[in-house]
N, CA and C atoms of all chains as a GROMACS GRO file, in nm:
protein
  573
    1MET      N    1   0.089  -0.102   0.003
    1MET     CA    2  -0.008   0.000  -0.008
    1MET      C    3   0.087   0.114  -0.007
    2SER      N    4   0.071   0.234  -0.085
    2SER     CA    5   0.144   0.341  -0.095
    2SER      C    6   0.120   0.431   0.028
    3GLU      N    7   0.186   0.528   0.043
    3GLU     CA    8   0.200   0.620   0.172
    3GLU      C    9   0.051   0.698   0.140
    4GLU      N   10   0.028   0.753   0.043
    4GLU     CA   11  -0.099   0.834   0.030
    4GLU      C   12  -0.224   0.747   0.051
    5ASN      N   13  -0.208   0.613   0.038
    5ASN     CA   14  -0.362   0.534   0.053
    5ASN      C   15  -0.358   0.478   0.174
    6LYS      N   16  -0.236   0.520   0.279
    6LYS     CA   17  -0.252   0.448   0.410
    6LYS      C   18  -0.361   0.495   0.501
    7HIS      N   19  -0.438   0.406   0.560
    7HIS     CA   20  -0.570   0.445   0.639
    7HIS      C   21  -0.604   0.349   0.737
    8GLU      N   22  -0.607   0.387   0.852
    8GLU     CA   23  -0.636   0.311   0.972
    8GLU      C   24  -0.775   0.249   0.959
    9VAL      N   25  -0.800   0.131   0.944
    9VAL     CA   26  -0.938   0.071   0.914
    9VAL      C   27  -0.997   0.044   1.052
   10THR      N   28  -1.116   0.102   1.075
   10THR     CA   29  -1.164   0.080   1.202
   10THR      C   30  -1.284  -0.034   1.191
   11MET      N   31  -1.359  -0.066   1.297
   11MET     CA   32  -1.437  -0.168   1.293
   11MET      C   33  -1.574  -0.100   1.213
   12ALA      N   34  -1.595   0.036   1.242
   12ALA     CA   35  -1.698   0.112   1.168
   12ALA      C   36  -1.682   0.089   1.010
   13ASP      N   37  -1.548   0.112   0.985
   13ASP     CA   38  -1.531   0.113   0.816
   13ASP      C   39  -1.552  -0.038   0.772
   14THR      N   40  -1.515  -0.127   0.852
   14THR     CA   41  -1.535  -0.271   0.805
   14THR      C   42  -1.679  -0.311   0.800
   15GLY      N   43  -1.757  -0.264   0.897
   15GLY     CA   44  -1.892  -0.279   0.896
   15GLY      C   45  -1.959  -0.211   0.781
   16ARG      N   46  -1.907  -0.093   0.741
   16ARG     CA   47  -1.982  -0.030   0.628
   16ARG      C   48  -1.955  -0.117   0.506
   17GLY      N   49  -1.830  -0.164   0.493
   17GLY     CA   50  -1.768  -0.237   0.377
   17GLY      C   51  -1.853  -0.378   0.354
   18VAL      N   52  -1.897  -0.428   0.461
   18VAL     CA   53  -1.952  -0.559   0.472
   18VAL      C   54  -2.108  -0.538   0.428
   19VAL      N   55  -2.171  -0.424   0.473
   19VAL     CA   56  -2.313  -0.367   0.436
   19VAL      C   57  -2.308  -0.356   0.290
   20ALA      N   58  -2.221  -0.266   0.254
   20ALA     CA   59  -2.225  -0.229   0.107
   20ALA      C   60  -2.204  -0.356   0.023
   21ALA      N   61  -2.117  -0.458   0.055
   21ALA     CA   62  -2.086  -0.557  -0.030
   21ALA      C   63  -2.191  -0.660  -0.031
   22ALA      N   64  -2.265  -0.674   0.102
   22ALA     CA   65  -2.382  -0.746   0.105
   22ALA      C   66  -2.509  -0.690   0.013
   23ALA      N   67  -2.521  -0.564   0.025
   23ALA     CA   68  -2.621  -0.495  -0.046
   23ALA      C   69  -2.597  -0.523  -0.208
   24GLY      N   70  -2.473  -0.492  -0.226
   24GLY     CA   71  -2.421  -0.494  -0.385
   24GLY      C   72  -2.458  -0.659  -0.430
   25TRP      N   73  -2.447  -0.739  -0.356
   25TRP     CA   74  -2.471  -0.877  -0.395
   25TRP      C   75  -2.625  -0.904  -0.413
   26ILE      N   76  -2.721  -0.854  -0.324
   26ILE     CA   77  -2.835  -0.883  -0.337
   26ILE      C   78  -2.892  -0.804  -0.475
   27VAL      N   79  -2.866  -0.660  -0.469
   27VAL     CA   80  -2.911  -0.585  -0.577
   27VAL      C   81  -2.792  -0.534  -0.639
   28PRO      N   82  -2.740  -0.574  -0.752
   28PRO     CA   83  -2.624  -0.507  -0.805
   28PRO      C   84  -2.610  -0.354  -0.810
   29GLY      N   85  -2.505  -0.299  -0.763
   29GLY     CA   86  -2.500  -0.154  -0.775
   29GLY      C   87  -2.533  -0.095  -0.650
   30LEU      N   88  -2.627  -0.174  -0.556
   30LEU     CA   89  -2.685  -0.104  -0.446
   30LEU      C   90  -2.589  -0.078  -0.348
   31GLY      N   91  -2.473  -0.134  -0.337
   31GLY     CA   92  -2.372  -0.117  -0.254
   31GLY      C   93  -2.285   0.011  -0.264
   32HIS      N   94  -2.278   0.038  -0.405
   32HIS     CA   95  -2.210   0.170  -0.453
   32HIS      C   96  -2.318   0.283  -0.414
   33ALA      N   97  -2.457   0.255  -0.429
   33ALA     CA   98  -2.539   0.348  -0.425
   33ALA      C   99  -2.544   0.411  -0.258
   34ILE      N  100  -2.530   0.305  -0.177
   34ILE     CA  101  -2.528   0.341  -0.028
   34ILE      C  102  -2.402   0.423  -0.001
   35LEU      N  103  -2.300   0.394  -0.066
   35LEU     CA  104  -2.181   0.463  -0.052
   35LEU      C  105  -2.170   0.609  -0.139
   36LYS      N  106  -2.301   0.633  -0.201
   36LYS     CA  107  -2.336   0.759  -0.267
   36LYS      C  108  -2.234   0.741  -0.394
   37ARG      N  109  -2.212   0.660  -0.455
   37ARG     CA  110  -2.126   0.627  -0.591
   37ARG      C  111  -2.237   0.630  -0.683
   38TRP      N  112  -2.316   0.730  -0.724
   38TRP     CA  113  -2.439   0.712  -0.784
   38TRP      C  114  -2.400   0.662  -0.931
   39GLY      N  115  -2.305   0.728  -1.004
   39GLY     CA  116  -2.263   0.685  -1.143
   39GLY      C  117  -2.213   0.531  -1.157
   40SER      N  118  -2.137   0.495  -1.056
   40SER     CA  119  -2.108   0.344  -1.067
   40SER      C  120  -2.226   0.271  -1.044
   41ALA      N  121  -2.301   0.301  -0.937
   41ALA     CA  122  -2.417   0.216  -0.909
   41ALA      C  123  -2.503   0.195  -1.022
   42ALA      N  124  -2.528   0.295  -1.099
   42ALA     CA  125  -2.620   0.279  -1.212
   42ALA      C  126  -2.552   0.205  -1.324
   43VAL      N  127  -2.439   0.231  -1.357
   43VAL     CA  128  -2.361   0.156  -1.460
   43VAL      C  129  -2.353   0.004  -1.416
   44TYR      N  130  -2.326  -0.044  -1.288
   44TYR     CA  131  -2.293  -0.167  -1.232
   44TYR      C  132  -2.445  -0.235  -1.231
   45PHE      N  133  -2.555  -0.162  -1.213
   45PHE     CA  134  -2.682  -0.241  -1.212
   45PHE      C  135  -2.716  -0.250  -1.355
   46ILE      N  136  -2.716  -0.153  -1.445
   46ILE     CA  137  -2.738  -0.191  -1.589
   46ILE      C  138  -2.661  -0.299  -1.648
   47SER      N  139  -2.516  -0.299  -1.608
   47SER     CA  140  -2.443  -0.406  -1.686
   47SER      C  141  -2.486  -0.539  -1.631
   48VAL      N  142  -2.511  -0.562  -1.487
   48VAL     CA  143  -2.541  -0.695  -1.454
   48VAL      C  144  -2.690  -0.739  -1.490
   49SER      N  145  -2.764  -0.636  -1.498
   49SER     CA  146  -2.918  -0.683  -1.528
   49SER      C  147  -2.923  -0.697  -1.676
   50VAL      N  148  -2.846  -0.622  -1.759
   50VAL     CA  149  -2.861  -0.657  -1.914
   50VAL      C  150  -2.812  -0.802  -1.926
   51LEU      N  151  -2.689  -0.828  -1.887
   51LEU     CA  152  -2.644  -0.946  -1.908
   51LEU      C  153  -2.709  -1.069  -1.869
   52ALA      N  154  -2.756  -1.045  -1.744
   52ALA     CA  155  -2.820  -1.160  -1.673
   52ALA      C  156  -2.975  -1.169  -1.760
   53ILE      N  157  -3.046  -1.077  -1.775
   53ILE     CA  158  -3.169  -1.092  -1.837
   53ILE      C  159  -3.171  -1.138  -1.986
   54LEU      N  160  -3.065  -1.079  -2.059
   54LEU     CA  161  -3.041  -1.130  -2.179
   54LEU      C  162  -3.003  -1.265  -2.198
   55GLY      N  163  -2.915  -1.299  -2.099
   55GLY     CA  164  -2.868  -1.455  -2.100
   55GLY      C  165  -2.975  -1.528  -2.086
   56MET      N  166  -3.073  -1.505  -1.978
   56MET     CA  167  -3.188  -1.576  -1.956
   56MET      C  168  -3.294  -1.590  -2.075
   57ALA      N  169  -3.294  -1.471  -2.144
   57ALA     CA  170  -3.385  -1.470  -2.258
   57ALA      C  171  -3.335  -1.550  -2.352
   58MET      N  172  -3.213  -1.556  -2.365
   58MET     CA  173  -3.140  -1.647  -2.477
   58MET      C  174  -3.145  -1.797  -2.426
   59ARG      N  175  -3.226  -1.817  -2.325
   59ARG     CA  176  -3.232  -1.952  -2.252
   59ARG      C  177  -3.110  -2.025  -2.210
   60GLY      N  178  -3.022  -1.936  -2.163
   60GLY     CA  179  -2.890  -2.004  -2.105
   60GLY      C  180  -2.923  -2.076  -1.980
   61ASN      N  181  -2.822  -2.158  -1.942
   61ASN     CA  182  -2.852  -2.244  -1.846
   61ASN      C  183  -2.790  -2.173  -1.707
   62VAL      N  184  -2.883  -2.188  -1.603
   62VAL     CA  185  -2.829  -2.145  -1.477
   62VAL      C  186  -2.832  -2.268  -1.371
   63PHE      N  187  -2.706  -2.288  -1.335
   63PHE     CA  188  -2.681  -2.394  -1.279
   63PHE      C  189  -2.737  -2.407  -1.131
   64PRO      N  190  -2.783  -2.527  -1.087
   64PRO     CA  191  -2.840  -2.545  -0.949
   64PRO      C  192  -2.727  -2.569  -0.852
   65SER      N  193  -2.764  -2.557  -0.716
   65SER     CA  194  -2.673  -2.586  -0.617
   65SER      C  195  -2.644  -2.710  -0.599
   66SER      N  196  -2.720  -2.802  -0.656
   66SER     CA  197  -2.703  -2.954  -0.643
   66SER      C  198  -2.620  -3.012  -0.739
   67SER      N  199  -2.555  -2.927  -0.829
   67SER     CA  200  -2.468  -2.985  -0.934
   67SER      C  201  -2.368  -3.081  -0.869
   68SER      N  202  -2.327  -3.187  -0.934
   68SER     CA  203  -2.216  -3.288  -0.876
   68SER      C  204  -2.081  -3.264  -0.938
   69ASP      N  205  -2.107  -3.231  -1.082
   69ASP     CA  206  -1.988  -3.202  -1.156
   69ASP      C  207  -1.909  -3.080  -1.117
   70PRO      N  208  -1.776  -3.079  -1.089
   70PRO     CA  209  -1.712  -2.949  -1.052
   70PRO      C  210  -1.719  -2.842  -1.122
   71PHE      N  211  -1.736  -2.865  -1.263
   71PHE     CA  212  -1.752  -2.734  -1.356
   71PHE      C  213  -1.881  -2.663  -1.346
   72ASP      N  214  -1.981  -2.759  -1.301
   72ASP     CA  215  -2.123  -2.724  -1.291
   72ASP      C  216  -2.128  -2.634  -1.155
   73ARG      N  217  -2.056  -2.686  -1.067
   73ARG     CA  218  -2.047  -2.620  -0.936
   73ARG      C  219  -1.986  -2.499  -0.949
   74LEU      N  220  -1.870  -2.490  -1.037
   74LEU     CA  221  -1.813  -2.343  -1.058
   74LEU      C  222  -1.903  -2.249  -1.124
   75GLY      N  223  -1.995  -2.315  -1.205
   75GLY     CA  224  -2.104  -2.226  -1.283
   75GLY      C  225  -2.207  -2.187  -1.174
   76PHE      N  226  -2.228  -2.240  -1.070
   76PHE     CA  227  -2.337  -2.211  -1.004
   76PHE      C  228  -2.264  -2.105  -0.908
   77PHE      N  229  -2.152  -2.115  -0.889
   77PHE     CA  230  -2.089  -1.995  -0.788
   77PHE      C  231  -2.093  -1.866  -0.875
   78ALA      N  232  -2.073  -1.883  -0.987
   78ALA     CA  233  -2.066  -1.774  -1.098
   78ALA      C  234  -2.197  -1.704  -1.111
   79ASP      N  235  -2.298  -1.806  -1.141
   79ASP     CA  236  -2.446  -1.744  -1.153
   79ASP      C  237  -2.494  -1.681  -1.023
   80LEU      N  238  -2.470  -1.738  -0.883
   80LEU     CA  239  -2.482  -1.687  -0.756
   80LEU      C  240  -2.452  -1.548  -0.747
   81GLY      N  241  -2.335  -1.504  -0.829
   81GLY     CA  242  -2.286  -1.366  -0.820
   81GLY      C  243  -2.404  -1.281  -0.867
   82THR      N  244  -2.495  -1.319  -0.933
   82THR     CA  245  -2.603  -1.228  -0.990
   82THR      C  246  -2.682  -1.169  -0.888
   83GLY      N  247  -2.699  -1.226  -0.779
   83GLY     CA  248  -2.760  -1.204  -0.665
   83GLY      C  249  -2.912  -1.217  -0.696
   84MET      N  250  -2.984  -1.114  -0.692
   84MET     CA  251  -3.139  -1.140  -0.698
   84MET      C  252  -3.187  -1.189  -0.824
   85PHE      N  253  -3.100  -1.175  -0.935
   85PHE     CA  254  -3.117  -1.243  -1.063
   85PHE      C  255  -3.123  -1.397  -1.054
   86TYR      N  256  -3.025  -1.441  -0.986
   86TYR     CA  257  -3.032  -1.577  -0.967
   86TYR      C  258  -3.155  -1.629  -0.897
   87PHE      N  259  -3.204  -1.574  -0.809
   87PHE     CA  260  -3.326  -1.635  -0.728
   87PHE      C  261  -3.459  -1.577  -0.826
   88LEU      N  262  -3.429  -1.485  -0.939
   88LEU     CA  263  -3.561  -1.467  -1.017
   88LEU      C  264  -3.555  -1.543  -1.154
   89THR      N  265  -3.458  -1.638  -1.158
   89THR     CA  266  -3.441  -1.711  -1.274
   89THR      C  267  -3.579  -1.757  -1.344
   90LYS      N  268  -3.658  -1.830  -1.254
   90LYS     CA  269  -3.792  -1.882  -1.295
   90LYS      C  270  -3.872  -1.796  -1.354
   91THR      N  271  -3.862  -1.650  -1.311
   91THR     CA  272  -3.942  -1.520  -1.368
   91THR      C  273  -3.901  -1.499  -1.506
   92PHE      N  274  -3.762  -1.475  -1.517
   92PHE     CA  275  -3.704  -1.442  -1.645
   92PHE      C  276  -3.695  -1.557  -1.748
   93GLU      N  277  -3.676  -1.681  -1.712
   93GLU     CA  278  -3.671  -1.795  -1.792
   93GLU      C  279  -3.757  -1.907  -1.770
   94ALA      N  280  -3.894  -1.867  -1.798
   94ALA     CA  281  -4.013  -1.963  -1.772
   94ALA      C  282  -3.981  -2.087  -1.837
   95ALA      N  283  -3.941  -2.066  -1.966
   95ALA     CA  284  -3.942  -2.196  -2.037
   95ALA      C  285  -3.823  -2.293  -2.016
   96GLY      N  286  -3.738  -2.252  -1.928
   96GLY     CA  287  -3.612  -2.329  -1.884
   96GLY      C  288  -3.493  -2.314  -1.992
   97PRO      N  289  -3.396  -2.381  -1.959
   97PRO     CA  290  -3.275  -2.346  -2.047
   97PRO      C  291  -3.294  -2.444  -2.168
   98ASP      N  292  -3.219  -2.396  -2.283
   98ASP     CA  293  -3.196  -2.488  -2.390
   98ASP      C  294  -3.069  -2.443  -2.443
   99VAL      N  295  -2.970  -2.550  -2.420
   99VAL     CA  296  -2.842  -2.522  -2.470
   99VAL      C  297  -2.812  -2.633  -2.583
  100SER      N  298  -2.924  -2.674  -2.666
  100SER     CA  299  -2.904  -2.746  -2.776
  100SER      C  300  -2.875  -2.645  -2.895
  101ARG      N  301  -2.917  -2.502  -2.855
  101ARG     CA  302  -2.894  -2.412  -2.975
  101ARG      C  303  -2.758  -2.322  -2.926
  102SER      N  304  -2.699  -2.263  -3.026
  102SER     CA  305  -2.577  -2.190  -2.972
  102SER      C  306  -2.638  -2.059  -2.888
  103ALA      N  307  -2.738  -2.019  -2.912
  103ALA     CA  308  -2.797  -1.899  -2.839
  103ALA      C  309  -2.818  -1.922  -2.691
  104GLY      N  310  -2.828  -2.050  -2.648
  104GLY     CA  311  -2.845  -2.108  -2.517
  104GLY      C  312  -2.705  -2.108  -2.456
  105VAL      N  313  -2.616  -2.152  -2.530
  105VAL     CA  314  -2.468  -2.158  -2.478
  105VAL      C  315  -2.413  -2.025  -2.454
  106TYR      N  316  -2.440  -1.924  -2.557
  106TYR     CA  317  -2.407  -1.788  -2.525
  106TYR      C  318  -2.468  -1.728  -2.394
  107GLY      N  319  -2.600  -1.764  -2.389
  107GLY     CA  320  -2.665  -1.709  -2.259
  107GLY      C  321  -2.610  -1.770  -2.146
  108THR      N  322  -2.569  -1.892  -2.134
  108THR     CA  323  -2.512  -1.950  -2.020
  108THR      C  324  -2.395  -1.858  -1.985
  109MET      N  325  -2.298  -1.838  -2.090
  109MET     CA  326  -2.197  -1.743  -2.045
  109MET      C  327  -2.222  -1.601  -2.009
  110MET      N  328  -2.326  -1.559  -2.066
  110MET     CA  329  -2.368  -1.424  -2.037
  110MET      C  330  -2.401  -1.410  -1.886
  111ILE      N  331  -2.490  -1.511  -1.846
  111ILE     CA  332  -2.528  -1.508  -1.693
  111ILE      C  333  -2.412  -1.550  -1.600
  112ALA      N  334  -2.317  -1.630  -1.644
  112ALA     CA  335  -2.211  -1.638  -1.567
  112ALA      C  336  -2.099  -1.512  -1.572
  113THR      N  337  -2.108  -1.452  -1.674
  113THR     CA  338  -2.026  -1.306  -1.686
  113THR      C  339  -2.088  -1.234  -1.594
  114ALA      N  340  -2.215  -1.202  -1.584
  114ALA     CA  341  -2.289  -1.108  -1.506
  114ALA      C  342  -2.252  -1.140  -1.352
  115GLY      N  343  -2.264  -1.252  -1.322
  115GLY     CA  344  -2.226  -1.304  -1.200
  115GLY      C  345  -2.076  -1.273  -1.146
  116VAL      N  346  -2.001  -1.312  -1.228
  116VAL     CA  347  -1.844  -1.264  -1.209
  116VAL      C  348  -1.803  -1.118  -1.188
  117LEU      N  349  -1.872  -1.051  -1.309
  117LEU     CA  350  -1.859  -0.916  -1.275
  117LEU      C  351  -1.925  -0.846  -1.149
  118ASN      N  352  -2.029  -0.902  -1.116
  118ASN     CA  353  -2.085  -0.832  -0.998
  118ASN      C  354  -2.000  -0.876  -0.864
  119MET      N  355  -1.922  -0.970  -0.874
  119MET     CA  356  -1.840  -1.023  -0.768
  119MET      C  357  -1.721  -0.919  -0.764
  120LEU      N  358  -1.694  -0.857  -0.864
  120LEU     CA  359  -1.574  -0.755  -0.880
  120LEU      C  360  -1.639  -0.631  -0.819
  121PHE      N  361  -1.759  -0.614  -0.861
  121PHE     CA  362  -1.834  -0.497  -0.805
  121PHE      C  363  -1.843  -0.489  -0.649
  122ILE      N  364  -1.894  -0.612  -0.607
  122ILE     CA  365  -1.897  -0.619  -0.466
  122ILE      C  366  -1.762  -0.603  -0.389
  123LEU      N  367  -1.649  -0.662  -0.445
  123LEU     CA  368  -1.516  -0.635  -0.394
  123LEU      C  369  -1.491  -0.501  -0.372
  124GLU      N  370  -1.519  -0.416  -0.493
  124GLU     CA  371  -1.485  -0.280  -0.491
  124GLU      C  372  -1.580  -0.197  -0.389
  125ALA      N  373  -1.706  -0.228  -0.396
  125ALA     CA  374  -1.781  -0.180  -0.280
  125ALA      C  375  -1.737  -0.193  -0.146
  126PHE      N  376  -1.683  -0.317  -0.106
  126PHE     CA  377  -1.621  -0.350   0.015
  126PHE      C  378  -1.505  -0.271   0.043
  127ASP      N  379  -1.419  -0.230  -0.045
  127ASP     CA  380  -1.306  -0.166  -0.047
  127ASP      C  381  -1.338  -0.019  -0.024
  128ILE      N  382  -1.422   0.022  -0.101
  128ILE     CA  383  -1.467   0.167  -0.082
  128ILE      C  384  -1.520   0.198   0.056
  129GLY      N  385  -1.610   0.102   0.103
  129GLY     CA  386  -1.682   0.116   0.238
  129GLY      C  387  -1.552   0.096   0.345
  130ARG      N  388  -1.467   0.021   0.320
  130ARG     CA  389  -1.367   0.022   0.434
  130ARG      C  390  -1.270   0.139   0.410
  131LYS      N  391  -1.281   0.218   0.317
  131LYS     CA  392  -1.195   0.339   0.273
  131LYS      C  393  -1.051   0.297   0.246
  132THR      N  394  -1.031   0.174   0.196
  132THR     CA  395  -0.909   0.137   0.152
  132THR      C  396  -0.885   0.163  -0.001
  133LYS      N  397  -1.012   0.195  -0.055
  133LYS     CA  398  -1.010   0.245  -0.210
  133LYS      C  399  -1.088   0.366  -0.223
  134SER      N  400  -1.012   0.467  -0.279
  134SER     CA  401  -1.097   0.604  -0.286
  134SER      C  402  -1.201   0.603  -0.403
  135MET      N  403  -3.508  -1.102  -3.140
  135MET     CA  404  -3.380  -1.132  -3.068
  135MET      C  405  -3.259  -1.084  -3.130
  136LEU      N  406  -3.158  -1.056  -3.067
  136LEU     CA  407  -3.030  -1.021  -3.130
  136LEU      C  408  -2.953  -1.138  -3.230
  137ASN      N  409  -2.905  -1.102  -3.316
  137ASN     CA  410  -2.813  -1.211  -3.384
  137ASN      C  411  -2.694  -1.218  -3.308
  138HIS      N  412  -2.597  -1.312  -3.347
  138HIS     CA  413  -2.469  -1.352  -3.276
  138HIS      C  414  -2.386  -1.212  -3.270
  139PHE      N  415  -2.372  -1.137  -3.403
  139PHE     CA  416  -2.290  -1.040  -3.395
  139PHE      C  417  -2.321  -0.913  -3.298
  140GLN      N  418  -2.462  -0.891  -3.301
  140GLN     CA  419  -2.519  -0.796  -3.227
  140GLN      C  420  -2.498  -0.825  -3.072
  141THR      N  421  -2.500  -0.957  -3.041
  141THR     CA  422  -2.480  -1.008  -2.910
  141THR      C  423  -2.342  -0.973  -2.862
  142LEU      N  424  -2.244  -1.018  -2.959
  142LEU     CA  425  -2.105  -0.980  -2.931
  142LEU      C  426  -2.078  -0.820  -2.914
  143LEU      N  427  -2.134  -0.751  -2.972
  143LEU     CA  428  -2.123  -0.599  -2.970
  143LEU      C  429  -2.172  -0.548  -2.828
  144LEU      N  430  -2.290  -0.615  -2.791
  144LEU     CA  431  -2.347  -0.572  -2.664
  144LEU      C  432  -2.259  -0.609  -2.562
  145PHE      N  433  -2.230  -0.751  -2.534
  145PHE     CA  434  -2.145  -0.803  -2.440
  145PHE      C  435  -1.986  -0.726  -2.434
  146ALA      N  436  -1.949  -0.673  -2.548
  146ALA     CA  437  -1.812  -0.605  -2.548
  146ALA      C  438  -1.841  -0.482  -2.501
  147PHE      N  439  -1.938  -0.426  -2.511
  147PHE     CA  440  -1.973  -0.276  -2.471
  147PHE      C  441  -1.989  -0.292  -2.310
  148ILE      N  442  -2.066  -0.370  -2.278
  148ILE     CA  443  -2.109  -0.372  -2.136
  148ILE      C  444  -1.989  -0.417  -2.051
  149ALA      N  445  -1.898  -0.516  -2.102
  149ALA     CA  446  -1.791  -0.564  -2.026
  149ALA      C  447  -1.677  -0.444  -2.018
  150SER      N  448  -1.670  -0.369  -2.137
  150SER     CA  449  -1.571  -0.249  -2.136
  150SER      C  450  -1.627  -0.158  -2.054
  151LEU      N  451  -1.741  -0.122  -2.047
  151LEU     CA  452  -1.786  -0.012  -1.964
  151LEU      C  453  -1.768  -0.040  -1.822
  152ALA      N  454  -1.769  -0.173  -1.785
  152ALA     CA  455  -1.778  -0.219  -1.649
  152ALA      C  456  -1.633  -0.206  -1.594
  153PHE      N  457  -1.531  -0.254  -1.684
  153PHE     CA  458  -1.397  -0.263  -1.654
  153PHE      C  459  -1.342  -0.112  -1.654
  154ALA      N  460  -1.400  -0.005  -1.730
  154ALA     CA  461  -1.350   0.135  -1.727
  154ALA      C  462  -1.386   0.184  -1.575
  155PHE      N  463  -1.510   0.167  -1.554
  155PHE     CA  464  -1.555   0.201  -1.407
  155PHE      C  465  -1.489   0.148  -1.312
  156LEU      N  466  -1.436   0.021  -1.320
  156LEU     CA  467  -1.356  -0.049  -1.208
  156LEU      C  468  -1.222   0.008  -1.206
  157SER      N  469  -1.147   0.043  -1.311
  157SER     CA  470  -1.037   0.072  -1.305
  157SER      C  471  -0.989   0.232  -1.325
  158LYS      N  472  -1.075   0.313  -1.362
  158LYS     CA  473  -1.057   0.441  -1.378
  158LYS      C  474  -1.138   0.527  -1.308
  159ARG      N  475  -1.090   0.636  -1.276
  159ARG     CA  476  -1.191   0.744  -1.195
  159ARG      C  477  -1.229   0.844  -1.249
  160LYS      N  478  -1.162   0.903  -1.352
  160LYS     CA  479  -1.202   1.038  -1.431
  160LYS      C  480  -1.274   0.996  -1.542
  161LEU      N  481  -1.367   1.081  -1.588
  161LEU     CA  482  -1.466   1.050  -1.683
  161LEU      C  483  -1.402   1.040  -1.819
  162GLY      N  484  -1.291   1.118  -1.850
  162GLY     CA  485  -1.219   1.117  -1.966
  162GLY      C  486  -1.156   0.977  -1.994
  163GLU      N  487  -1.083   0.944  -1.884
  163GLU     CA  488  -0.997   0.819  -1.872
  163GLU      C  489  -1.110   0.688  -1.879
  164ARG      N  490  -1.227   0.708  -1.828
  164ARG     CA  491  -1.312   0.605  -1.851
  164ARG      C  492  -1.358   0.587  -1.990
  165LEU      N  493  -1.384   0.705  -2.044
  165LEU     CA  494  -1.439   0.688  -2.182
  165LEU      C  495  -1.335   0.640  -2.282
  166LYS      N  496  -1.196   0.669  -2.270
  166LYS     CA  497  -1.102   0.627  -2.360
  166LYS      C  498  -1.070   0.482  -2.347
  167TYR      N  499  -1.082   0.436  -2.212
  167TYR     CA  500  -1.073   0.292  -2.173
  167TYR      C  501  -1.174   0.222  -2.233
  168THR      N  502  -1.295   0.271  -2.218
  168THR     CA  503  -1.413   0.191  -2.282
  168THR      C  504  -1.402   0.154  -2.422
  169ILE      N  505  -1.363   0.278  -2.512
  169ILE     CA  506  -1.348   0.263  -2.655
  169ILE      C  507  -1.244   0.173  -2.672
  170TRP      N  508  -1.131   0.194  -2.609
  170TRP     CA  509  -1.010   0.085  -2.638
  170TRP      C  510  -1.050  -0.074  -2.623
  171ALA      N  511  -1.114  -0.077  -2.491
  171ALA     CA  512  -1.155  -0.204  -2.466
  171ALA      C  513  -1.254  -0.271  -2.535
  172PHE      N  514  -1.328  -0.189  -2.587
  172PHE     CA  515  -1.447  -0.227  -2.674
  172PHE      C  516  -1.389  -0.275  -2.806
  173LEU      N  517  -1.301  -0.200  -2.865
  173LEU     CA  518  -1.225  -0.236  -2.998
  173LEU      C  519  -1.167  -0.360  -2.985
  174ALA      N  520  -1.090  -0.362  -2.860
  174ALA     CA  521  -1.014  -0.484  -2.847
  174ALA      C  522  -1.083  -0.622  -2.840
  175PHE      N  523  -1.197  -0.598  -2.765
  175PHE     CA  524  -1.288  -0.719  -2.762
  175PHE      C  525  -1.343  -0.757  -2.892
  176VAL      N  526  -1.384  -0.662  -2.975
  176VAL     CA  527  -1.446  -0.695  -3.097
  176VAL      C  528  -1.334  -0.757  -3.201
  177LEU      N  529  -1.230  -0.687  -3.197
  177LEU     CA  530  -1.120  -0.714  -3.307
  177LEU      C  531  -1.059  -0.864  -3.274
  178VAL      N  532  -1.036  -0.882  -3.141
  178VAL     CA  533  -0.997  -1.003  -3.101
  178VAL      C  534  -1.104  -1.135  -3.125
  179ALA      N  535  -1.238  -1.107  -3.103
  179ALA     CA  536  -1.326  -1.183  -3.127
  179ALA      C  537  -1.331  -1.237  -3.290
  180ILE      N  538  -1.324  -1.130  -3.373
  180ILE     CA  539  -1.319  -1.144  -3.515
  180ILE      C  540  -1.198  -1.224  -3.575
  181ALA      N  541  -1.079  -1.184  -3.491
  181ALA     CA  542  -0.961  -1.267  -3.520
  181ALA      C  543  -0.964  -1.415  -3.496
  182ILE      N  544  -1.028  -1.437  -3.353
  182ILE     CA  545  -1.028  -1.582  -3.315
  182ILE      C  546  -1.127  -1.676  -3.408
  183GLY      N  547  -1.227  -1.590  -3.476
  183GLY     CA  548  -1.333  -1.634  -3.554
  183GLY      C  549  -1.272  -1.694  -3.698
  184TRP      N  550  -1.161  -1.596  -3.727
  184TRP     CA  551  -1.112  -1.631  -3.874
  184TRP      C  552  -1.002  -1.748  -3.844
  185LEU      N  553  -0.932  -1.732  -3.722
  185LEU     CA  554  -0.847  -1.848  -3.691
  185LEU      C  555  -0.915  -1.967  -3.685
  186LEU      N  556  -1.030  -1.979  -3.624
  186LEU     CA  557  -1.097  -2.104  -3.605
  186LEU      C  558  -1.171  -2.164  -3.756
  187TYR      N  559  -1.193  -2.079  -3.829
  187TYR     CA  560  -1.270  -2.082  -3.962
  187TYR      C  561  -1.225  -2.219  -4.038
  188PRO      N  562  -1.108  -2.252  -4.042
  188PRO     CA  563  -1.057  -2.370  -4.112
  188PRO      C  564  -1.097  -2.500  -4.067
  189PHE      N  565  -1.143  -2.500  -3.915
  189PHE     CA  566  -1.159  -2.624  -3.849
  189PHE      C  567  -1.319  -2.623  -3.841
  190THR      N  568  -1.394  -2.543  -3.898
  190THR     CA  569  -1.550  -2.547  -3.897
  190THR      C  570  -1.605  -2.654  -3.999
  191ARG      N  571  -1.521  -2.700  -4.092
  191ARG     CA  572  -1.564  -2.799  -4.197
  191ARG      C  573  -1.462  -2.921  -4.221
   0.00000   0.00000   0.00000
């Protein structure tokens, strides 16, 4: 850590970081909104929601928690990163996944990308909340 | 529904914008980063598409 970024992290800072991270997981961008980063919050919400909803509209596969295959389990963790969109899968993808067509395979990747991107946003919200990132 | 190329463009734009906001703070820097990352995404995807073309038949 450079001299200018040196900051004594208090319990309150860590608490704020955890709250921002948790909020950002449930609703993408909400963690940044809590920290008054309105621009980032809007961009992050739109990014994750467009990727997740488009992926589901393309009938991508959303991996269940019960997957026995290690790669499917990785997919589950990636998908879980989308927060509320993971739990609303049945709403956005009523017909279920169809990976027999290439659109379904692309959709699977889009949902996973949305989840992984949101994980990066969550980590950033945590750092900003802890004041270890400006 | 979008065709494959439109999907690629949308994906590239969203990923570029997200990375720009994660890594840059100033508006000008973010704009520049978004444009460069978007072009890199699209050009690399097209290049990989052409490289794989002989193996599709």
